[in-house]
C-alpha positions in Angstrom: 135.7 99.9 99.6 136.8 103.3 98.7 140.8 104.3 98.4 142.7 106.6 100.8 143.1 110.0 99.8 146.0 111.7 100.9 145.7 115.7 102.4 148.1 117.7 103.9 147.6 121.0 105.6 150.6 123.5 105.9 151.0 124.1 109.4 151.4 127.9 108.5 147.6 128.1 107.4 147.1 128.2 111.2 148.4 131.8 111.7 147.2 134.9 114.2 147.0 137.2 110.9 149.1 138.2 108.6 150.0 141.6 109.4 151.1 143.9 106.6 148.0 145.6 104.8 146.0 143.3 106.8 145.4 142.5 110.9 148.1 140.9 112.5 145.9 139.4 115.4 142.5 138.3 113.6 143.0 135.1 115.5 144.8 135.5 118.7 144.6 131.9 119.6 146.6 131.0 116.5 149.6 133.2 117.4 153.2 131.5 118.1 153.0 132.2 121.5 149.9 130.3 122.3 149.9 127.2 120.4 153.3 125.7 118.6 153.2 122.9 115.8 152.0 120.4 118.5 149.0 122.5 119.0 148.3 122.4 115.4 148.4 118.8 115.0 146.1 118.6 117.8 144.0 120.9 116.6 143.6 119.4 113.2 143.0 115.9 115.2 140.1 117.7 116.9 138.6 120.1 114.8 139.0 118.7 111.0 139.8 114.9 111.4 136.1 114.7 112.3 134.5 116.8 109.9 136.2 114.9 106.9 134.6 111.2 105.1 136.8 108.1 106.5 138.8 107.6 103.5 140.5 111.2 104.1 144.0 110.5 105.5 145.4 113.5 107.1 149.3 114.4 106.5 151.1 118.1 107.6 153.9 120.1 105.9 156.0 121.7 107.8 158.9 124.5 107.1 162.3 124.4 109.1 163.4 126.0 111.0 160.3 127.7 112.1 157.7 125.2 112.7 160.2 121.9 113.1 163.5 122.4 114.6 166.2 120.0 116.6 164.3 121.2 119.6 160.8 120.6 118.5 161.0 117.8 116.1 160.7 114.7 118.7 157.8 116.6 120.3 156.0 116.9 116.4 157.1 113.0 115.6 155.0 112.2 119.0 151.9 114.0 118.3 151.8 112.8 115.1 151.9 109.3 115.8 149.1 110.2 118.5 146.6 111.7 115.9 147.2 109.5 113.4 148.7 112.3 111.1 151.7 111.9 108.6 154.1 114.0 108.1 153.6 114.7 104.6 156.1 117.6 103.5 159.1 119.3 104.6 160.7 122.1 103.4 163.5 124.7 104.5 162.5 128.0 105.2 165.7 129.6 103.4 163.5 132.7 102.6 163.2 133.5 106.3 167.0 133.5 106.9 168.9 134.2 103.4 167.7 137.8 101.3 170.3 137.1 98.7 169.6 134.3 96.9 170.7 131.3 99.4 172.0 128.6 97.9 171.9 130.2 94.5 173.7 133.8 96.0 176.3 135.7 94.6 178.2 135.2 97.9 180.2 132.8 98.8 179.5 132.7 102.6 175.2 132.8 102.2 175.5 130.0 99.5 177.5 127.8 102.4 175.0 128.6 105.3 172.4 128.0 103.4 173.4 124.8 101.8 174.4 124.1 105.6 170.4 125.4 106.3 168.9 123.1 103.7 170.6 119.9 104.8 169.7 120.2 108.6 165.9 120.5 107.2 166.7 116.7 105.8 168.5 115.1 108.5 165.7 115.8 110.9 163.2 114.0 108.4 165.0 111.0 108.4 165.9 111.3 112.2 163.2 112.3 114.9 160.4 112.8 112.4 161.3 109.9 110.5 158.9 107.6 112.6 155.6 109.8 111.2 156.2 108.9 107.6 153.1 107.3 106.1 154.3 103.9 104.5 151.9 104.3 101.9 152.4 108.0 101.0 156.4 109.1 102.1 156.8 112.7 102.7 157.6 115.0 100.1 161.2 117.1 100.3 159.9 120.4 98.4 162.1 123.4 97.3 160.7 126.0 96.9 162.3 128.8 95.1 161.3 132.4 96.9 164.9 132.7 98.3 166.4 131.7 94.7 165.9 135.7 93.4 167.4 138.6 92.2 166.4 142.4 91.4 169.0 143.3 89.1 169.1 142.2 85.5 172.8 141.4 85.3 175.1 138.9 83.4 175.4 137.3 87.0 171.6 136.0 86.6 173.5 132.6 84.9 176.2 132.1 87.6 173.0 132.1 90.2 171.8 129.5 88.0 174.9 127.9 88.1 175.2 127.5 91.6 171.8 126.6 91.7 172.2 123.6 89.9 175.2 122.7 91.9 173.5 123.1 95.6 170.8 121.1 94.7 172.8 118.1 93.4 174.7 118.2 96.5 171.7 118.1 98.5 170.2 115.5 96.3 173.4 113.4 97.0 173.2 113.9 100.8 169.3 112.5 100.7 170.1 109.7 98.5 173.0 108.7 101.2 170.1 108.8 103.8 167.9 106.5 102.2 166.6 108.1 99.2 163.1 108.1 100.0 162.0 111.8 100.2 160.0 112.7 97.0 162.2 115.5 96.1 160.0 118.6 94.3 160.7 121.7 93.1 157.9 124.3 93.7 158.0 127.0 90.8 156.8 130.5 91.1 157.4 133.9 88.9 158.0 136.3 91.8 157.4 136.8 95.5 160.8 137.0 97.9 161.9 139.0 94.8 161.0 140.3 91.6 162.1 137.5 89.7 163.3 134.2 90.8 164.7 130.8 89.2 162.9 128.2 88.2 159.8 130.1 87.9 157.3 127.9 86.3 156.7 123.9 85.8 158.8 123.6 82.4 161.3 125.3 84.1 161.1 123.0 87.1 161.2 119.8 84.2 164.0 121.7 82.6 166.1 121.8 85.7 166.0 118.4 86.9 166.5 117.3 83.0 170.3 119.5 83.3 170.9 118.1 86.8 170.5 114.4 85.7 172.9 115.5 82.4 175.6 117.7 83.8 175.6 115.9 87.5 174.0 112.5 87.1 171.3 112.6 89.4 168.9 110.3 89.1 165.3 111.4 88.1 163.9 108.9 90.3 161.4 110.6 92.9 162.4 114.0 91.3 160.3 116.2 89.9 157.6 118.9 90.4 155.4 120.5 93.4 152.4 121.1 91.6 151.0 124.7 92.5 147.7 125.5 91.1 148.0 129.4 92.2 151.3 129.9 91.0 150.8 129.2 87.5 147.1 131.2 87.7 149.1 134.2 89.1 151.1 135.2 85.9 148.3 133.4 83.3 149.5 130.3 82.7 147.3 127.6 82.1 147.9 124.8 84.7 145.6 122.2 83.1 148.6 121.6 80.5 150.7 122.4 83.0 149.1 118.9 84.9 149.6 117.1 81.3 153.7 118.1 81.2 154.1 116.9 84.6 152.5 113.7 84.1 154.5 113.2 80.7 157.6 113.6 82.3 156.7 111.4 85.7 157.5 114.4 87.5 154.3 115.2 89.6 155.1 114.2 92.9 153.3 116.6 95.2 150.3 118.9 94.9 149.4 122.6 96.6 145.9 122.5 94.9 145.4 126.4 96.4 143.8 128.8 94.2 144.1 132.6 92.8 139.7 132.0 92.5 139.5 134.3 89.5 138.2 130.9 87.3 135.0 130.4 89.3 133.7 134.0 88.7 132.7 133.9 92.3 136.3 135.0 94.2 138.9 137.7 92.4 142.4 137.1 91.8 144.0 135.9 89.2 147.1 136.9 86.5 148.7 139.9 87.6 147.6 139.8 91.0 149.7 138.9 94.4 149.3 134.9 95.7 145.8 135.1 97.6 146.3 131.5 98.7 142.7 130.7 98.5 141.4 127.0 99.2 140.5 124.4 96.1 137.7 125.6 94.4 135.1 123.8 92.5 135.1 125.0 88.6 135.8 123.3 85.8 139.5 123.4 85.7 139.6 121.5 88.4 137.5 118.8 87.6 139.7 118.8 84.2 143.0 118.0 86.5 141.6 116.1 89.2 140.6 113.6 85.9 144.2 114.2 84.8 145.7 113.3 87.9 143.5 110.3 88.9 143.7 108.8 85.2 147.5 108.9 86.1 147.8 107.0 89.0 148.6 109.9 91.6 148.2 108.4 94.9 150.4 110.9 96.5 150.0 114.1 98.8 147.1 117.2 97.6 148.5 120.0 100.0 146.3 122.8 101.3 149.1 125.2 101.5 146.7 127.8 102.0 145.5 131.3 103.6 142.6 131.8 105.5 140.7 135.4 104.7 142.6 138.0 107.1 139.0 138.4 108.7 138.3 135.4 109.5 138.4 134.0 113.3 139.6 131.1 114.2 136.2 129.0 113.5 136.0 130.2 110.6 139.4 129.5 109.5 138.7 126.1 110.3 136.2 125.8 108.1 138.0 127.5 104.8 140.5 124.1 105.5 137.5 121.6 105.4 136.0 123.3 102.5 139.2 122.7 100.6 139.5 119.0 101.3 135.9 118.4 100.2 135.8 120.9 97.4 138.8 118.8 96.3 137.1 115.3 96.9 134.0 116.7 95.4 136.1 117.5 91.7 137.3 114.3 91.8 134.4 112.1 92.5 132.5 114.3 89.7 135.7 113.6 86.8 135.3 110.2 87.8 131.7 110.3 87.0 132.3 111.9 83.8 131.9 110.0 80.4 135.6 110.7 79.4 135.1 108.8 76.0 132.0 110.7 75.2 133.8 114.1 75.5 136.8 113.0 73.9 134.1 111.7 71.2 132.3 115.3 71.4 135.9 116.8 70.7 136.8 114.6 67.9 133.6 116.1 65.9 134.4 119.6 66.8 131.2 119.3 68.8 132.8 121.7 71.3 129.4 123.2 73.0 128.5 119.9 74.3 131.7 119.1 75.4 131.5 122.5 77.0 127.8 121.3 78.4 129.5 118.3 79.9 132.2 120.0 82.0 129.8 122.3 83.0 127.6 119.2 84.3 130.5 118.4 86.1 130.9 121.2 87.5 127.2 121.1 89.0 127.5 117.2 90.0 131.0 118.2 92.2 129.0 121.2 93.9 126.2 118.6 94.7 128.6 116.0 95.6 130.5 118.4 98.2 127.1 119.9 99.7 126.5 115.8 100.6 129.8 115.5 102.4 130.3 119.0 103.8 128.8 119.4 107.8 129.1 122.2 109.5 
């Protein structure tokens, strides 16, 4: 019997269009006026679930307070229960409300309001949304650092970092009193929302948690990183090595397997580009990461916090999500079939060309596995 594989989809993926430099209404049926979060859950059940292998379990990722709130949480939980989709991730969408640093803000009033906002997001997860948790893979509480930012280089940055430590430590203490069952994960990012952000890299997130343990006594249990491939790619960092750091520190708790796309030789993107949010791609780096993650015993959510293309119809947008899930499943399967001992032997012998051949063969194999699973 094939073990369950947990894949989650962000509610914001199903949007009518980004606007700005791209159309705002490419997919009118996905507008807020025509489809709320409950509608997105049913869309996942009707249009995505039937196209996936039986061993894939689906989860939903939602932002407070524009994808779930006090008025909608009960209906969302009921819809998740009816469809067999689990609550995979909650996150406070503080970036929509707090433009001057959120809980790290130099403004004490903003810090107080942002902290209360984050607390409410957690309270709802333990309240009406609690019945939608998966027993096998409880949800993550992801703290995206998009509001922890600044645009002026001053000595005040250190004070902002201090405010952030104090706020996150307090949130962890609050969550502990509620049960301590959420997997609290920081999602690093170098910029966006602000030119510079606190906690820009995976190493920064790991260090942050170690500092909170030392200074505030925050237990490292169920504290770690939401691994977001594209955020490392967009500044030219090595997300394969990021994986090693996360596993080595026991902090790989959640994954967003988006891609900037540049490393498959087909989709443009990469260092110096904005956050493109392609779905998962079949490439050598992802086969390598899938192998590392599988060997580590990771059995939690693999999130698709992706953006369908600005020109996609609703049908093609759904297909993007299906392709992303199946692409990662194919990379996982190819990594499992890879002769790891033989690969290590080639590296020991300095025969890196042969090691490269093995990885390329694994990519070809992953592509074949994808084609076997994919049904238009």
